[in-house]
Backbone bond lengths (Angstrom), bond angles and torsions (degrees), N, CA, C in turn:
res aa  C-N    CA-C-N  psi(-1)  N-CA   C-N-CA  omega(-1)  CA-C   N-CA-C  phi
1 M - - - 1.446 - - 1.515 110.62 -
2 R 1.328 115.30 -36.40 1.452 120.27 -179.74 1.530 110.99 -63.26
3 A 1.318 118.30 -40.31 1.463 122.65 178.90 1.530 110.14 -65.30
4 F 1.323 115.73 -38.25 1.452 120.12 178.98 1.530 110.99 -65.55
5 S 1.322 118.06 -39.07 1.467 122.50 177.88 1.519 110.45 -64.67
6 R 1.327 116.43 -39.44 1.483 119.79 178.04 1.527 110.51 -66.25
7 L 1.313 116.68 -39.90 1.457 120.91 178.89 1.530 110.46 -62.61
8 I 1.313 117.51 -42.87 1.467 122.34 178.24 1.535 109.40 -64.31
9 A 1.329 118.18 -43.83 1.463 121.55 179.45 1.524 110.35 -62.90
10 F 1.334 117.21 -42.28 1.461 121.42 178.87 1.533 110.20 -62.61
11 A 1.329 116.51 -43.68 1.464 120.55 179.69 1.524 110.98 -62.41
12 C 1.324 117.01 -39.65 1.466 120.56 177.82 1.520 111.61 -63.62
13 V 1.332 117.05 -42.46 1.464 120.98 178.78 1.530 110.03 -62.49
14 V 1.320 117.47 -43.85 1.467 121.32 179.56 1.534 110.07 -61.76
15 L 1.320 117.38 -42.45 1.460 120.37 178.98 1.529 111.95 -63.54
16 V 1.318 117.18 -42.19 1.466 120.96 179.32 1.520 110.32 -64.34
17 I 1.319 117.82 -45.36 1.470 121.32 -179.36 1.530 110.24 -63.72
18 S 1.316 117.53 -43.79 1.465 118.87 -178.72 1.524 111.51 -68.26
19 A 1.322 117.61 -31.27 1.464 120.27 177.42 1.527 111.53 -70.72
20 C 1.326 117.05 -32.03 1.465 121.26 -179.85 1.517 112.38 -80.17
21 N 1.314 118.46 -19.41 1.464 123.36 -178.57 1.518 109.77 -125.53
22 P 1.339 118.57 74.68 1.461 119.82 -178.95 1.525 110.19 -64.34
23 P 1.307 118.00 154.09 1.465 120.32 -179.26 1.527 110.70 -64.91
24 K 1.310 115.28 149.08 1.465 121.13 178.85 1.519 108.68 -75.31
25 T 1.335 116.00 137.87 1.461 119.54 177.31 1.518 108.59 -97.62
26 T 1.283 115.52 159.35 1.463 120.26 178.48 1.523 110.30 -111.27
27 A 1.316 115.81 32.97 1.461 120.14 178.44 1.518 109.64 -62.84
28 P 1.328 117.90 142.84 1.461 120.10 179.87 1.528 111.34 -60.27
29 Q 1.301 115.85 140.83 1.458 122.94 178.63 1.521 108.76 -105.11
30 A 1.323 116.32 147.50 1.460 120.47 175.35 1.523 108.83 -70.30
31 E 1.324 116.10 142.57 1.455 119.35 177.80 1.512 109.40 -68.38
32 T 1.311 115.91 139.85 1.458 120.70 176.52 1.511 108.38 -108.74
33 P 1.319 117.82 147.42 1.457 119.70 -179.87 1.524 110.53 -60.48
34 L 1.329 115.19 143.95 1.457 120.49 178.56 1.520 111.44 -79.49
35 S 1.294 116.67 -18.23 1.457 119.73 -178.91 1.528 109.44 -144.07
36 P 1.330 117.19 158.96 1.461 120.07 178.47 1.524 111.69 -65.01
37 T 1.286 115.43 160.24 1.460 121.96 177.92 1.521 109.93 -78.21
38 G 1.314 115.73 149.84 1.451 120.48 177.67 1.523 111.95 -65.64
39 V 1.321 114.87 156.28 1.467 121.70 -179.46 1.521 108.35 -135.35
40 I 1.336 115.83 140.49 1.463 120.85 174.76 1.523 107.40 -135.89
41 S 1.333 116.13 141.73 1.464 120.67 -179.77 1.519 109.59 -142.42
42 A 1.329 115.45 165.35 1.466 121.91 178.88 1.516 108.60 -139.77
43 G 1.322 115.72 137.09 1.459 119.35 178.45 1.520 110.17 -146.93
44 P 1.317 117.50 126.03 1.459 126.69 -0.53 1.524 111.00 -80.03
45 N 1.310 115.40 159.25 1.458 122.43 175.83 1.520 108.52 -152.75
46 P 1.318 118.46 114.08 1.461 126.65 2.97 1.528 111.84 -71.58
47 V 1.330 113.95 158.29 1.465 120.52 176.47 1.532 107.22 -74.82
48 P 1.336 118.28 133.69 1.471 120.04 -179.04 1.537 112.11 -59.48
49 A 1.317 115.67 146.44 1.467 121.17 178.34 1.525 109.62 -64.91
50 G 1.327 115.35 154.18 1.456 121.18 179.64 1.514 109.28 172.08
51 S 1.331 116.77 -177.35 1.458 119.91 179.54 1.527 109.68 -87.78
52 G 1.336 115.76 151.37 1.462 120.53 -179.24 1.522 111.05 70.09
53 A 1.321 115.15 -164.61 1.463 120.51 179.87 1.521 109.78 -82.42
54 G 1.299 116.23 141.25 1.458 121.37 172.62 1.522 108.58 -92.97
55 T 1.306 116.63 177.05 1.468 120.66 -178.47 1.521 110.21 -134.08
56 T 1.306 115.45 138.86 1.458 122.39 170.53 1.521 107.49 -127.30
57 T 1.316 116.88 156.41 1.462 121.25 176.44 1.521 108.46 -106.72
58 I 1.325 115.52 120.82 1.461 122.41 177.87 1.520 107.60 -92.14
59 K 1.327 116.53 124.98 1.463 122.21 177.31 1.518 107.99 -119.92
60 W 1.334 117.01 141.94 1.450 120.43 -179.08 1.519 111.28 -147.65
61 T 1.318 114.92 159.41 1.461 122.86 169.85 1.519 107.59 -151.76
62 T 1.328 116.27 141.33 1.465 119.80 175.41 1.525 110.02 -79.33
63 G 1.324 116.84 -17.34 1.452 120.87 177.33 1.514 114.86 86.98
64 N 1.329 117.69 -10.97 1.461 119.07 -178.59 1.527 113.89 -135.60
65 G 1.318 116.62 9.70 1.467 120.54 177.30 1.511 115.14 85.40
66 T 1.329 117.81 -4.64 1.461 118.86 177.67 1.527 109.27 -80.70
67 T 1.322 116.10 158.35 1.459 121.03 -179.64 1.520 110.28 -68.98
68 G 1.316 115.81 135.82 1.449 121.96 174.09 1.514 109.34 -120.98
69 K 1.316 115.91 161.52 1.462 121.41 176.92 1.521 108.47 -125.16
70 V 1.328 115.30 131.78 1.458 121.37 177.79 1.526 107.47 -102.63
71 F 1.334 115.31 126.71 1.459 121.88 176.66 1.523 108.11 -116.33
72 V 1.344 116.72 155.89 1.456 121.67 178.77 1.527 109.10 -130.40
73 S 1.333 115.00 143.63 1.455 122.31 175.64 1.522 106.87 -131.54
74 A 1.344 116.37 130.67 1.469 121.91 178.49 1.516 109.14 -101.58
75 D 1.337 116.85 120.51 1.470 123.07 179.54 1.529 112.67 51.36
76 G 1.318 117.64 39.07 1.461 121.92 175.88 1.511 115.47 79.81
77 A 1.325 118.26 6.04 1.463 121.32 179.04 1.535 110.21 -70.71
78 Q 1.305 116.36 174.37 1.465 122.26 177.52 1.531 109.38 -53.47
79 E 1.333 117.41 134.61 1.454 119.79 179.97 1.525 110.84 -78.78
80 T 1.334 114.74 149.93 1.456 121.38 177.43 1.521 108.24 -128.84
81 E 1.333 115.35 152.69 1.463 118.97 -178.94 1.518 109.84 -69.39
82 F 1.323 115.84 134.40 1.455 123.25 -176.98 1.529 111.70 -110.03
83 A 1.322 117.71 -41.85 1.470 121.82 -177.61 1.518 109.09 -160.95
84 E 1.340 115.04 169.01 1.462 120.67 -178.49 1.518 109.96 -149.78
85 G 1.323 116.21 147.69 1.458 122.00 175.80 1.517 110.39 144.00
86 P 1.332 117.87 165.69 1.457 120.62 178.89 1.528 112.01 -67.09
87 D 1.324 116.17 -28.01 1.462 122.47 175.02 1.515 107.38 -163.24
88 G 1.316 115.60 164.84 1.457 118.72 179.22 1.504 111.40 162.40
89 S 1.331 114.01 -172.21 1.461 120.82 176.48 1.513 108.41 -149.31
90 H 1.320 115.00 148.55 1.465 121.81 -177.80 1.526 107.60 -149.82
91 D 1.326 116.89 137.40 1.456 120.48 174.39 1.522 109.51 -78.08
92 A 1.328 115.56 143.88 1.460 121.07 179.99 1.517 109.54 -130.63
93 P 1.363 117.73 132.59 1.468 120.41 175.07 1.527 109.18 -75.20
94 I 1.329 116.14 136.97 1.464 121.64 -177.73 1.529 109.06 -127.31
95 Q 1.324 116.40 118.86 1.465 122.25 178.43 1.534 109.84 -85.53
96 A 1.311 116.91 146.73 1.466 122.10 178.18 1.527 110.24 -64.45
97 G 1.315 115.96 140.71 1.459 121.20 175.87 1.519 115.09 79.54
98 V 1.311 118.53 5.11 1.468 122.31 -179.97 1.525 108.29 -116.05
99 A 1.337 116.40 135.42 1.467 121.48 176.17 1.523 108.34 -97.51
100 Y 1.312 115.85 121.93 1.460 122.05 179.83 1.531 108.47 -106.96
101 E 1.327 116.21 126.80 1.461 119.38 176.34 1.533 107.63 -108.96
102 F 1.322 115.47 119.73 1.456 122.64 177.05 1.516 107.41 -100.38
103 R 1.341 116.15 127.05 1.463 121.34 -176.62 1.525 109.88 -123.11
104 L 1.329 115.88 131.37 1.461 122.27 176.42 1.524 108.59 -99.00
105 Y 1.335 115.96 125.41 1.460 122.69 179.54 1.527 110.11 -118.95
106 N 1.330 114.90 165.59 1.463 119.12 170.47 1.536 108.34 -69.98
107 S 1.333 116.93 175.77 1.472 121.21 -171.27 1.524 114.20 -62.42
108 D 1.334 118.34 -29.26 1.468 118.55 -179.39 1.535 113.00 -101.47
109 H 1.352 115.81 14.56 1.472 122.13 172.25 1.531 112.55 61.29
110 T 1.340 116.35 32.64 1.463 119.84 -179.33 1.526 112.71 -107.60
111 K 1.338 117.62 -14.88 1.463 120.27 -178.70 1.522 109.61 -136.98
112 Q 1.330 115.69 122.76 1.470 119.90 176.61 1.518 108.56 -79.61
113 L 1.343 116.24 126.85 1.461 121.59 -178.28 1.520 112.36 -95.68
114 A 1.328 117.03 -33.20 1.470 121.05 -177.73 1.524 108.47 -166.73
115 K 1.348 115.47 162.97 1.470 119.76 175.93 1.513 109.23 -153.86
116 I 1.337 114.76 158.36 1.460 121.42 176.34 1.526 108.18 -149.82
117 T 1.323 116.12 144.65 1.460 121.70 176.82 1.524 108.34 -106.82
118 V 1.345 115.48 133.50 1.456 121.46 -179.57 1.531 108.35 -119.53
119 T 1.321 115.78 135.65 1.472 120.84 179.84 1.519 110.35 -131.74
120 R 1.334 114.14 167.29 1.466 121.78 174.74 1.516 107.48 -145.14
121 P 1.311 117.82 119.20 1.461 119.70 -179.09 1.532 111.69 -67.51
122 A 1.325 115.51 152.09 1.461 119.54 174.44 1.535 107.66 -70.51
123 Q 1.335 116.33 154.43 1.469 120.62 -178.98 1.475 113.42 -60.36
């Protein structure tokens, strides 16, 4: 009887251990990005009202050390290159009543990483 009790106790321990450690599945996993996403910001935004052009500082990072390119478009016009580098900051003149969209791209301008719109109210 004693051997039978030990066998039952052993079986219970095996069941508890196997329940706590389920087998690993090989279900497909979603790919995760190898590097963080780029970030772009502007400060101040909106630019305070005043006479003449105001100024904001555009800051960016690609998040992974690769070169990025910052382009700007005023009121939806054709974008032009504003700055370049893996990260950095640049002051930008901002006219009242115009919406400026700053876009961060990868180095060959094929993938947009981030964007921000900067405005300045009229006086």
